[in-house]
N, CA and C atoms as a LAMMPS dump frame, in Angstrom:
ITEM: TIMESTEP
0
ITEM: NUMBER OF ATOMS
594
ITEM: BOX BOUNDS ff ff ff
-5.0000000000000000e+02 5.0000000000000000e+02
-5.0000000000000000e+02 5.0000000000000000e+02
-5.0000000000000000e+02 5.0000000000000000e+02
ITEM: ATOMS id mol type element x y z
1 1 1 N 387.929 392.816 -449.394
2 1 2 C 389.402 393.61 -450.563
3 1 3 C 389.765 393.138 -451.042
4 2 1 N 389.903 392.54 -452.612
5 2 2 C 389.695 391.064 -452.883
6 2 3 C 391.943 391.217 -452.545
7 3 1 N 392.026 390.087 -453.501
8 3 2 C 393.34 390.575 -453.855
9 3 3 C 394.112 389.903 -454.751
10 4 1 N 395.139 390.463 -454.371
11 4 2 C 395.443 390.56 -456.213
12 4 3 C 396.714 389.14 -456.308
13 5 1 N 396.445 387.804 -457.122
14 5 2 C 397.837 387.059 -456.921
15 5 3 C 398.456 387.358 -458.508
16 6 1 N 399.622 387.182 -457.771
17 6 2 C 400.857 387.077 -459.241
18 6 3 C 401.02 385.478 -459.764
19 7 1 N 401.579 384.517 -460.371
20 7 2 C 401.776 383.563 -460.526
21 7 3 C 402.348 383.169 -459.655
22 8 1 N 401.65 381.884 -459.192
23 8 2 C 403.115 380.348 -458.209
24 8 3 C 402.801 381.245 -456.839
25 9 1 N 401.336 382.057 -456.693
26 9 2 C 401.043 382.341 -455.398
27 9 3 C 399.827 381.598 -454.669
28 10 1 N 399.906 381.553 -453.213
29 10 2 C 398.95 380.811 -453.048
30 10 3 C 398.189 381.354 -451.322
31 11 1 N 396.597 381 -451.87
32 11 2 C 396.246 382.433 -450.418
33 11 3 C 395.24 381.457 -449.719
34 12 1 N 395.534 380.982 -448.584
35 12 2 C 394.178 379.479 -447.899
36 12 3 C 392.774 380.776 -447.648
37 13 1 N 391.982 379.498 -448.66
38 13 2 C 390.266 380.859 -448.596
39 13 3 C 390.046 380.945 -446.442
40 14 1 N 389.86 380.221 -446.296
41 14 2 C 389.289 380.582 -444.632
42 14 3 C 390.642 381.918 -444.25
43 15 1 N 391.509 382.231 -444.256
44 15 2 C 391.607 383.45 -443.793
45 15 3 C 391.492 384.716 -444.588
46 16 1 N 391.517 384.646 -445.738
47 16 2 C 389.935 385.657 -446.464
48 16 3 C 389.387 385.703 -445.979
49 17 1 N 388.509 384.44 -445.097
50 17 2 C 386.967 384.392 -445.135
51 17 3 C 386.122 384.398 -443.488
52 18 1 N 387.279 384.502 -442.666
53 18 2 C 387.127 383.266 -441.382
54 18 3 C 386.829 382.905 -441.204
55 19 1 N 386.623 381.498 -442.427
56 19 2 C 385.943 380.015 -442.245
57 19 3 C 385.071 380.128 -442.656
58 20 1 N 384.558 380.816 -443.211
59 20 2 C 382.83 380.809 -443.946
60 20 3 C 382.87 380.736 -445.018
61 21 1 N 383.906 380.942 -446
62 21 2 C 383.662 380.369 -447.782
63 21 3 C 383.628 378.875 -447.507
64 22 1 N 381.862 378.592 -447.275
65 22 2 C 381.701 377.102 -448.217
66 22 3 C 381.523 377.242 -449.223
67 23 1 N 380.65 378.212 -450.138
68 23 2 C 380.955 378.186 -451.609
69 23 3 C 381.2 379.263 -453.081
70 24 1 N 382.224 379.079 -453.416
71 24 2 C 382.683 380.309 -454.516
72 24 3 C 382.29 380.033 -455.763
73 25 1 N 382.664 380.573 -456.478
74 25 2 C 382.615 380.761 -458.084
75 25 3 C 384.006 381.554 -458.697
76 26 1 N 385.088 380.304 -459.578
77 26 2 C 385.779 380.566 -460.607
78 26 3 C 385.189 381.116 -461.867
79 27 1 N 385.39 382.958 -461.499
80 27 2 C 384.864 382.975 -462.562
81 27 3 C 386.734 383.837 -463.733
82 28 1 N 386.051 383.27 -465.726
83 28 2 C 387.286 383.076 -466.208
84 28 3 C 386.641 383.929 -467.129
85 29 1 N 387.233 385.081 -467.801
86 29 2 C 387.495 385.697 -468.849
87 29 3 C 388.741 386.898 -468.641
88 30 1 N 388.186 387.092 -470.716
89 30 2 C 389.145 386.93 -471.765
90 30 3 C 388.311 388.349 -472.549
91 31 1 N 389.062 388.485 -472.989
92 31 2 C 388.467 389.857 -474.38
93 31 3 C 388.827 389.369 -475.444
94 32 1 N 388.795 389.747 -476.729
95 32 2 C 389.152 389.487 -477.748
96 32 3 C 390.002 390.557 -478.489
97 33 1 N 391.639 390.145 -478.617
98 33 2 C 392.702 390.822 -478.508
99 33 3 C 391.701 391.819 -480.434
100 34 1 N 393.141 393.184 -480.088
101 34 2 C 392.263 394.292 -481.825
102 34 3 C 393.507 393.366 -482.474
103 35 1 N 392.899 393.428 -484.259
104 35 2 C 393.421 392.997 -484.836
105 35 3 C 394.598 394.112 -484.88
106 36 1 N 396.208 393.442 -484.905
107 36 2 C 397.418 395.075 -484.99
108 36 3 C 397.371 395.61 -486.507
109 37 1 N 396.782 394.217 -487.866
110 37 2 C 397.074 394.93 -489.079
111 37 3 C 396.367 394.187 -490.15
112 38 1 N 396.561 395.095 -491.054
113 38 2 C 395.616 393.876 -492.116
114 38 3 C 393.401 394.302 -492.89
115 39 1 N 393.053 393.344 -493.235
116 39 2 C 391.64 394.127 -493.411
117 39 3 C 390.677 393.924 -492.396
118 40 1 N 390.99 392.862 -491.552
119 40 2 C 390.254 393.285 -490.646
120 40 3 C 390.201 394.581 -489.663
121 41 1 N 391.273 395.532 -489.225
122 41 2 C 391.877 396.124 -488.583
123 41 3 C 391.136 397.152 -489.139
124 42 1 N 391.416 397.356 -490.962
125 42 2 C 391.177 398.748 -491.633
126 42 3 C 389.389 398.538 -492.084
127 43 1 N 388.674 397.519 -491.522
128 43 2 C 387.674 397.867 -491.532
129 43 3 C 386.503 397.683 -490.05
130 44 1 N 387.253 397.744 -488.486
131 44 2 C 386.971 397.827 -487.47
132 44 3 C 386.06 395.957 -487.736
133 45 1 N 387.052 394.777 -487.974
134 45 2 C 385.325 393.725 -488.41
135 45 3 C 386.167 393.32 -486.518
136 46 1 N 384.939 392.666 -484.792
137 46 2 C 385.648 392.211 -484.311
138 46 3 C 385.851 390.336 -484.436
139 47 1 N 386.471 389.319 -483.925
140 47 2 C 386.283 388.594 -484.679
141 47 3 C 385.832 388.262 -482.592
142 48 1 N 385.853 386.562 -483.195
143 48 2 C 385.047 385.95 -481.901
144 48 3 C 386.211 384.535 -481.688
145 49 1 N 386.266 384.987 -480.488
146 49 2 C 387.324 383.118 -479.506
147 49 3 C 386.603 382.464 -478.658
148 50 1 N 386.555 380.545 -479.415
149 50 2 C 385.617 380.158 -478.369
150 50 3 C 386.69 379.618 -477.488
151 51 1 N 387.1 380.501 -476.83
152 51 2 C 387.26 379.561 -475.327
153 51 3 C 386.818 378.844 -474.533
154 52 1 N 387.127 377.948 -473.378
155 52 2 C 385.835 376.755 -473.522
156 52 3 C 386.599 376.206 -471.502
157 53 1 N 386.318 376.571 -470.515
158 53 2 C 387.308 377.185 -469.088
159 53 3 C 386.168 375.306 -468.382
160 54 1 N 387.069 374.615 -468.071
161 54 2 C 387.235 373.656 -467.577
162 54 3 C 387.642 373.337 -466.015
163 55 1 N 386.684 372.654 -465.684
164 55 2 C 387.369 372.134 -463.94
165 55 3 C 387.596 370.483 -463.332
166 56 1 N 388.576 369.988 -463.428
167 56 2 C 389.047 369.039 -463.238
168 56 3 C 389.386 368.452 -462.396
169 57 1 N 388.833 367.144 -461.765
170 57 2 C 388.505 366.562 -460.341
171 57 3 C 389.991 365.479 -459.94
172 58 1 N 391.178 366.003 -458.768
173 58 2 C 391.35 364.598 -458.54
174 58 3 C 391.31 363.845 -457.217
175 59 1 N 392.118 363.302 -457.615
176 59 2 C 392.313 362.705 -456.484
177 59 3 C 393.885 362.25 -455.658
178 60 1 N 394.009 362.488 -454.455
179 60 2 C 395.136 362.129 -454.082
180 60 3 C 396.54 361.513 -454.065
181 61 1 N 396.694 360.841 -454.615
182 61 2 C 397.197 359.96 -455.112
183 61 3 C 397.344 360.754 -457.209
184 62 1 N 396.872 361.526 -457.393
185 62 2 C 397.53 362.382 -459.178
186 62 3 C 396.403 361.823 -459.663
187 63 1 N 395.319 361.035 -459.636
188 63 2 C 394.466 360.417 -460.647
189 63 3 C 393.247 361.041 -460.666
190 64 1 N 393.09 361.449 -462.276
191 64 2 C 391.384 362.589 -463.143
192 64 3 C 390.274 361.448 -462.393
193 65 1 N 389.065 362.025 -461.606
194 65 2 C 388.331 360.926 -461.097
195 65 3 C 387.081 361.052 -462.619
196 66 1 N 387.417 363.363 -462.751
197 66 2 C 385.996 362.657 -463.804
198 66 3 C 386.707 364.382 -464.12
199 67 1 N 385.017 365.503 -464.853
200 67 2 C 385.654 366.797 -465.351
201 67 3 C 384.131 367.492 -465.355
202 68 1 N 384.19 368.229 -465.279
203 68 2 C 383.792 369.713 -465.998
204 68 3 C 383.278 370.511 -466.662
205 69 1 N 382.85 370.552 -467.802
206 69 2 C 383.566 371.08 -469.366
207 69 3 C 382.153 371.503 -469.589
208 70 1 N 382.329 372.154 -471.526
209 70 2 C 381.388 371.525 -471.277
210 70 3 C 380.427 371.032 -472.479
211 71 1 N 380.291 369.75 -472.078
212 71 2 C 379.93 368.271 -472.528
213 71 3 C 379.52 368.196 -470.92
214 72 1 N 379.617 368.647 -469.886
215 72 2 C 379.643 367.649 -469.22
216 72 3 C 379.355 369.01 -467.867
217 73 1 N 378.711 369.797 -467.832
218 73 2 C 377.351 370.888 -466.647
219 73 3 C 378.279 370.733 -465.042
220 74 1 N 378.236 369.538 -465.281
221 74 2 C 378.306 368.834 -463.555
222 74 3 C 378.442 368.508 -463.217
223 75 1 N 379.035 367.651 -461.87
224 75 2 C 379.926 366.722 -461.425
225 75 3 C 378.747 365.903 -460.867
226 76 1 N 378.929 364.589 -460.834
227 76 2 C 378.235 363.167 -460.824
228 76 3 C 377.734 363.261 -459.315
229 77 1 N 378.02 363.751 -458.614
230 77 2 C 377.939 364.574 -456.572
231 77 3 C 376.922 365.711 -456.797
232 78 1 N 377.24 366.973 -457.761
233 78 2 C 376.627 367.67 -457.841
234 78 3 C 377.241 369.077 -457.38
235 79 1 N 378.245 368.762 -457.033
236 79 2 C 379.198 369.553 -456.351
237 79 3 C 379.711 370.434 -456.612
238 80 1 N 379.766 371.116 -458.119
239 80 2 C 381.246 371.513 -458.793
240 80 3 C 380.085 371.784 -459.804
241 81 1 N 379.577 372.529 -460.613
242 81 2 C 378.595 373.056 -461.401
243 81 3 C 379.268 374.896 -462.774
244 82 1 N 379.113 373.92 -463.839
245 82 2 C 379.754 375.062 -464.194
246 82 3 C 378.539 375.89 -464.937
247 83 1 N 378.46 377.32 -465.786
248 83 2 C 377.374 377.439 -465.518
249 83 3 C 377.335 378.086 -467.279
250 84 1 N 377.782 377.706 -468.169
251 84 2 C 377.886 376.794 -470.003
252 84 3 C 378.58 377.968 -470.312
253 85 1 N 377.97 377.289 -472.464
254 85 2 C 379.827 377.176 -472.513
255 85 3 C 379.57 378.909 -473.2
256 86 1 N 380.308 379.509 -473.041
257 86 2 C 380.556 381.18 -474.19
258 86 3 C 381.531 380.474 -474.945
259 87 1 N 380.741 381.064 -477.174
260 87 2 C 381.785 381.249 -477.492
261 87 3 C 382.693 381.953 -478.357
262 88 1 N 382.011 383.506 -478.001
263 88 2 C 382.612 384.317 -478.335
264 88 3 C 383.482 385.187 -477.597
265 89 1 N 383.225 384.966 -475.78
266 89 2 C 383.701 385.678 -475.158
267 89 3 C 383.606 386.496 -475.413
268 90 1 N 382.536 388.21 -475.774
269 90 2 C 381.603 388.683 -476.051
270 90 3 C 381.339 389.355 -474.343
271 91 1 N 380.925 390.875 -473.918
272 91 2 C 380.685 390.446 -472.6
273 91 3 C 381.711 391.241 -471.552
274 92 1 N 380.584 391.753 -470.59
275 92 2 C 382.133 392.818 -469.534
276 92 3 C 382.153 391.217 -468.293
277 93 1 N 383.356 391.321 -467.684
278 93 2 C 382.935 390.6 -466.635
279 93 3 C 383.943 389.183 -466.866
280 94 1 N 383.263 388.282 -465.883
281 94 2 C 383.126 387.119 -466.278
282 94 3 C 383.036 386.488 -467.935
283 95 1 N 383.418 385.522 -468.207
284 95 2 C 383.092 384.321 -469.783
285 95 3 C 382.161 383.691 -469.73
286 96 1 N 382.644 382.671 -468.435
287 96 2 C 382.73 382.086 -467.773
288 96 3 C 382.599 381.491 -466.277
289 97 1 N 381.583 380.997 -465.987
290 97 2 C 381.57 380.824 -464.412
291 97 3 C 382.026 378.835 -463.651
292 98 1 N 382.163 378.66 -462.62
293 98 2 C 381.721 377.572 -462.668
294 98 3 C 382.318 377.562 -460.898
295 99 1 N 380.733 377.131 -460.074
296 99 2 C 380.493 377.245 -459.16
297 99 3 C 381.119 375.791 -458.354
298 100 1 N 381.876 376.331 -457.275
299 100 2 C 382.303 375.015 -455.379
300 100 3 C 381.894 375.499 -454.318
301 101 1 N 380.885 373.786 -454.268
302 101 2 C 380.216 373.709 -452.87
303 101 3 C 381.511 373.185 -452.794
304 102 1 N 382.199 373.313 -451.168
305 102 2 C 384.102 373.015 -451.143
306 102 3 C 382.916 371.859 -449.797
307 103 1 N 382.152 372.046 -448.974
308 103 2 C 381.502 371.148 -447.841
309 103 3 C 381.328 370.17 -448.751
310 104 1 N 380.607 370.254 -449.451
311 104 2 C 380.214 369.332 -451.022
312 104 3 C 381.046 368.206 -451.965
313 105 1 N 382.251 369.075 -451.953
314 105 2 C 383.354 368.079 -452.635
315 105 3 C 383.511 366.758 -451.991
316 106 1 N 383.389 365.16 -453.224
317 106 2 C 383.663 364.275 -451.452
318 106 3 C 385.191 364.309 -451.257
319 107 1 N 385.357 363.999 -449.844
320 107 2 C 386.842 363.731 -449.646
321 107 3 C 387.823 363.89 -450.441
322 108 1 N 387.857 361.988 -451.294
323 108 2 C 388.796 361.326 -451.721
324 108 3 C 389.149 363.033 -453.035
325 109 1 N 388.543 364.001 -453.329
326 109 2 C 389.217 365.164 -454.463
327 109 3 C 389.684 365.827 -453.762
328 110 1 N 391.163 366.207 -453.771
329 110 2 C 391.749 366.601 -452.656
330 110 3 C 392.673 368.018 -453.704
331 111 1 N 391.723 368.361 -454.817
332 111 2 C 392.826 369.482 -456.211
333 111 3 C 391.641 369.537 -457.082
334 112 1 N 391.4 370.6 -457.43
335 112 2 C 390.479 370.928 -458.274
336 112 3 C 392.176 371.979 -460.098
337 113 1 N 391.323 371.353 -460.841
338 113 2 C 392.405 372.348 -462.024
339 113 3 C 391.559 373.539 -462.624
340 114 1 N 391.803 374.169 -462.602
341 114 2 C 391.503 375.1 -463.809
342 114 3 C 391.554 375.343 -464.847
343 115 1 N 390.74 375.774 -465.644
344 115 2 C 392.178 375.949 -466.964
345 115 3 C 390.759 376.305 -467.967
346 116 1 N 391.265 376.521 -469.253
347 116 2 C 391.342 377.003 -470.634
348 116 3 C 391.884 376.735 -471.851
349 117 1 N 390.652 376.374 -472.31
350 117 2 C 390.881 376.227 -474.387
351 117 3 C 390.995 376.63 -474.801
352 118 1 N 391.392 376.596 -476.453
353 118 2 C 390.712 377.072 -477.47
354 118 3 C 390.563 376.575 -478.611
355 119 1 N 389.215 376.517 -477.851
356 119 2 C 388.671 374.479 -479.046
357 119 3 C 388.82 375.447 -480.995
358 120 1 N 388.508 376.339 -481.081
359 120 2 C 389.167 376.183 -482.415
360 120 3 C 390.527 376.28 -482.911
361 121 1 N 391.765 376.063 -481.639
362 121 2 C 392.478 375.963 -482.605
363 121 3 C 393.758 377.78 -482.981
364 122 1 N 392.826 378.739 -482.455
365 122 2 C 393.356 380.076 -482.971
366 122 3 C 393.837 380.003 -481.242
367 123 1 N 395.519 381.059 -481.6
368 123 2 C 395.919 380.572 -480.609
369 123 3 C 395.923 382.276 -479.738
370 124 1 N 396.097 381.949 -478.278
371 124 2 C 396.301 383.454 -477.319
372 124 3 C 397.119 384.637 -477.353
373 125 1 N 397.076 384.456 -478.796
374 125 2 C 397.97 385.482 -479.911
375 125 3 C 397.181 386.595 -479.379
376 126 1 N 395.958 385.954 -480.093
377 126 2 C 394.536 387.041 -480.112
378 126 3 C 393.951 387.189 -479.114
379 127 1 N 394.505 386.646 -477.896
380 127 2 C 393.13 386.842 -476.201
381 127 3 C 393.743 388.275 -475.413
382 128 1 N 393.071 388.927 -475.297
383 128 2 C 393.594 390.084 -473.919
384 128 3 C 392.785 389.769 -473.27
385 129 1 N 393.656 390.336 -471.461
386 129 2 C 393.159 390.716 -470.696
387 129 3 C 392.585 389.69 -469.924
388 130 1 N 392.692 387.902 -470.031
389 130 2 C 392.623 386.936 -469.551
390 130 3 C 392.226 387.278 -467.873
391 131 1 N 391.979 386.998 -466.838
392 131 2 C 391.933 386.356 -465.168
393 131 3 C 390.645 385.354 -465.032
394 132 1 N 390.863 385.195 -464.032
395 132 2 C 391.13 383.972 -463.341
396 132 3 C 390.604 384.846 -461.841
397 133 1 N 389.194 384.634 -461.094
398 133 2 C 388.997 385.523 -460.509
399 133 3 C 388.11 384.381 -458.941
400 134 1 N 387.976 384.708 -457.79
401 134 2 C 388.039 383.789 -457.132
402 134 3 C 387.093 384.354 -455.792
403 135 1 N 385.28 384.07 -456.597
404 135 2 C 384.286 384.396 -455.679
405 135 3 C 383.537 384.003 -454.7
406 136 1 N 383.076 384.658 -453.495
407 136 2 C 382.292 384.464 -453.274
408 136 3 C 380.62 384.099 -452.953
409 137 1 N 380.718 382.581 -453.083
410 137 2 C 379.183 382.8 -454.363
411 137 3 C 377.838 382.603 -453.738
412 138 1 N 377.927 382.697 -451.394
413 138 2 C 377.056 383.572 -450.316
414 138 3 C 376.693 385.355 -450.803
415 139 1 N 377.123 386.106 -451.281
416 139 2 C 377.084 387.734 -451.707
417 139 3 C 377.5 388.12 -453.095
418 140 1 N 378.57 387.273 -453.472
419 140 2 C 379.495 387.279 -454.786
420 140 3 C 380.773 388.752 -454.577
421 141 1 N 380.871 388.703 -453.162
422 141 2 C 382.383 389.627 -452.941
423 141 3 C 382.65 388.921 -454.062
424 142 1 N 384.065 389.886 -454.791
425 142 2 C 385.376 389.359 -454.531
426 142 3 C 386.769 389.169 -453.885
427 143 1 N 386.889 387.628 -453.792
428 143 2 C 387.514 387.225 -452.487
429 143 3 C 389.318 387.831 -453.331
430 144 1 N 390.203 387.834 -454.249
431 144 2 C 391.168 387.243 -454.858
432 144 3 C 390.684 387.536 -456.739
433 145 1 N 392.203 388.415 -456.939
434 145 2 C 391.863 388.208 -458.16
435 145 3 C 393.452 387.519 -459.162
436 146 1 N 393.522 386.929 -460.281
437 146 2 C 394.805 386.436 -461.3
438 146 3 C 394.589 386.61 -461.98
439 147 1 N 394.934 388.347 -462.531
440 147 2 C 395.685 388.586 -463.853
441 147 3 C 396.658 387.826 -464.58
442 148 1 N 396.07 387.312 -465.813
443 148 2 C 397.161 386.861 -466.63
444 148 3 C 397.862 386.942 -467.28
445 149 1 N 399.398 387.321 -467.661
446 149 2 C 400.226 387.693 -469.093
447 149 3 C 399.569 386.507 -470.045
448 150 1 N 398.316 386.873 -470.319
449 150 2 C 397.87 385.801 -471.108
450 150 3 C 398.513 385.652 -472.99
451 151 1 N 398.865 386.442 -473.972
452 151 2 C 399.098 386.247 -475.061
453 151 3 C 400.422 385.503 -475.391
454 152 1 N 401.049 384.996 -476.512
455 152 2 C 401.786 383.813 -477.286
456 152 3 C 401.158 382.684 -478.222
457 153 1 N 401.607 381.64 -478.254
458 153 2 C 401.302 381.214 -479.465
459 153 3 C 400.39 379.537 -478.807
460 154 1 N 400.644 379.722 -478.221
461 154 2 C 400.116 378.56 -477.543
462 154 3 C 398.492 378.186 -477.168
463 155 1 N 397.139 377.663 -476.655
464 155 2 C 396.439 376.667 -477.439
465 155 3 C 395.293 377.233 -475.918
466 156 1 N 395.975 376.901 -474.814
467 156 2 C 395.572 376.144 -473.758
468 156 3 C 395.869 377.267 -472.607
469 157 1 N 395.895 377.105 -471.652
470 157 2 C 395.99 378.262 -469.703
471 157 3 C 395.753 377.05 -468.916
472 158 1 N 396.831 376.799 -468.604
473 158 2 C 396.468 375.836 -466.12
474 158 3 C 396.037 377.286 -465.794
475 159 1 N 394.301 377.943 -465.707
476 159 2 C 394.758 379.486 -464.523
477 159 3 C 394.838 379.36 -463.523
478 160 1 N 394.553 378.312 -462.564
479 160 2 C 394.69 378.299 -461.232
480 160 3 C 393.984 377.164 -461.131
481 161 1 N 394.736 376.445 -459.411
482 161 2 C 393.988 375.573 -458.045
483 161 3 C 393.062 375.204 -457.001
484 162 1 N 392.818 374.545 -457.126
485 162 2 C 391.702 374.441 -455.907
486 162 3 C 392.467 372.987 -455.127
487 163 1 N 393.159 373.625 -454.022
488 163 2 C 393.905 372.488 -453.277
489 163 3 C 393.522 372.504 -451.862
490 164 1 N 393.093 371.248 -451.293
491 164 2 C 392.806 370.383 -450.011
492 164 3 C 393.761 370.052 -448.878
493 165 1 N 393.284 370.989 -448.826
494 165 2 C 395.536 370.666 -446.991
495 165 3 C 394.155 370.056 -445.691
496 166 1 N 394.322 368.57 -446.004
497 166 2 C 393.043 369.185 -444.556
498 166 3 C 391.372 369.04 -444.496
499 167 1 N 390.639 369.613 -443.359
500 167 2 C 389.896 370.462 -443.589
501 167 3 C 389.821 371.756 -444.522
502 168 1 N 391.354 372.398 -444.759
503 168 2 C 391.244 373.684 -445.952
504 168 3 C 391.61 373.506 -447.295
505 169 1 N 390.572 374.883 -447.571
506 169 2 C 391.29 374.934 -449.266
507 169 3 C 392.197 375.575 -449.06
508 170 1 N 393.441 375.869 -450.248
509 170 2 C 394.237 376.342 -450.372
510 170 3 C 394.141 376.798 -452.795
511 171 1 N 394.158 377.953 -452.4
512 171 2 C 394.128 378.616 -454.206
513 171 3 C 395.201 378.572 -455.081
514 172 1 N 396.193 378.049 -455.252
515 172 2 C 397.165 378.592 -456.357
516 172 3 C 396.964 378.722 -457.633
517 173 1 N 397.38 380.257 -457.925
518 173 2 C 397.799 380.748 -458.835
519 173 3 C 398.626 380.016 -460.269
520 174 1 N 398.371 379.396 -461.169
521 174 2 C 399.756 378.908 -462.221
522 174 3 C 399.744 379.758 -463.037
523 175 1 N 398.512 379.552 -463.823
524 175 2 C 399.176 380.542 -465.282
525 175 3 C 400.065 379.732 -465.869
526 176 1 N 400.21 379.11 -466.632
527 176 2 C 401.009 378.123 -466.999
528 176 3 C 400.6 377.91 -468.562
529 177 1 N 400.712 378.544 -470.077
530 177 2 C 400.529 378.171 -471.329
531 177 3 C 400.314 376.621 -471.032
532 178 1 N 399.722 375.862 -471.758
533 178 2 C 399.732 374.625 -473.108
534 178 3 C 399.195 373.981 -474.271
535 179 1 N 399.746 373.477 -474.766
536 179 2 C 398.251 373.017 -475.854
537 179 3 C 397.318 372.247 -475.937
538 180 1 N 396.476 372.32 -476.709
539 180 2 C 395.285 371.489 -476.708
540 180 3 C 393.661 372.002 -477.023
541 181 1 N 392.324 371.599 -477.656
542 181 2 C 391.015 371.817 -477.852
543 181 3 C 390.313 371.737 -476.781
544 182 1 N 390.361 370.793 -476.198
545 182 2 C 390.08 370.476 -474.341
546 182 3 C 391.018 370.077 -473.575
547 183 1 N 390.412 370.76 -472.276
548 183 2 C 391.48 369.689 -470.911
549 183 3 C 392.051 368.398 -471.27
550 184 1 N 391.377 367.569 -471.341
551 184 2 C 392.509 366.001 -471.722
552 184 3 C 393.976 366.387 -472.417
553 185 1 N 394.149 367.568 -473.546
554 185 2 C 395.005 367.843 -473.908
555 185 3 C 396.407 367.824 -472.815
556 186 1 N 395.504 368.937 -471.364
557 186 2 C 396.293 368.493 -470.768
558 186 3 C 396.423 368.139 -469.065
559 187 1 N 396.335 367.156 -469.938
560 187 2 C 396.25 365.873 -468.492
561 187 3 C 397.49 365.566 -467.671
562 188 1 N 398.67 365.72 -468.616
563 188 2 C 399.857 365.206 -468.584
564 188 3 C 400.1 366.273 -467.745
565 189 1 N 400.576 367.566 -468.106
566 189 2 C 400.543 368.955 -467.187
567 189 3 C 400.148 368.972 -465.793
568 190 1 N 399.177 368.73 -465.825
569 190 2 C 397.729 369.373 -464.443
570 190 3 C 398.761 367.678 -463.898
571 191 1 N 398.58 366.327 -463.707
572 191 2 C 398.971 366.048 -462.596
573 191 3 C 400.31 366.623 -463.04
574 192 1 N 401.884 366.84 -462.888
575 192 2 C 403.054 367.666 -462.652
576 192 3 C 402.438 368.438 -461.396
577 193 1 N 401.669 368.923 -462.113
578 193 2 C 401.037 370.23 -460.088
579 193 3 C 400.624 369.726 -459.488
580 194 1 N 399.281 369.096 -459.466
581 194 2 C 399.262 367.475 -458.98
582 194 3 C 400.361 368.14 -457.636
583 195 1 N 401.261 366.685 -457.618
584 195 2 C 402.194 366.667 -457.446
585 195 3 C 403.362 366.833 -456.287
586 196 1 N 402.832 368.167 -456.743
587 196 2 C 404.33 368.645 -456.958
588 196 3 C 403.532 370.125 -456.133
589 197 1 N 402.231 369.931 -456.231
590 197 2 C 401.614 371.318 -454.832
591 197 3 C 401.575 372.321 -455.194
592 198 1 N 402.601 372.952 -456.316
593 198 2 C 402.629 374.05 -457.161
594 198 3 C 402.073 373.851 -458.807
């Protein structure tokens, strides 16, 4: 049974999988909100929004090591892979997925931050039903889901992070709004979360 996370909550991955969870998928999804008024609503036109999911890798000292995003779909060691860019938000379920092989992530990497940016600069007022969910990649079982109250005048969201503590990984739900077309604009805020572990 999947766990429903609230903002600020943390789960231990080993507890939710009897210690067998070593390949996970972070699925990120969203819908385009229906126009509230104007010609587009009258004509029934559905707009598209290009949101981009990224995974940013940090060392224990809070320094960014690399990022997996639409310009680099795989980490240098191959432990993290992005399935590709969805430029419209169309379709059911996850719009973008990032596969993480936890047992292959280099030992100096202690935090993986997952963010979504509006590449076209459209605000999240136009986004509905944003979610972040963790899947067991071995059987596609949903382990945890974080449904976000995403709407607002921001152009980015810090969704969640995976934190390494010794041999164990934890998932922490963040859901903090931000601004910027790519993850680069969010790095100062990400470092703050790395240093506090929240």
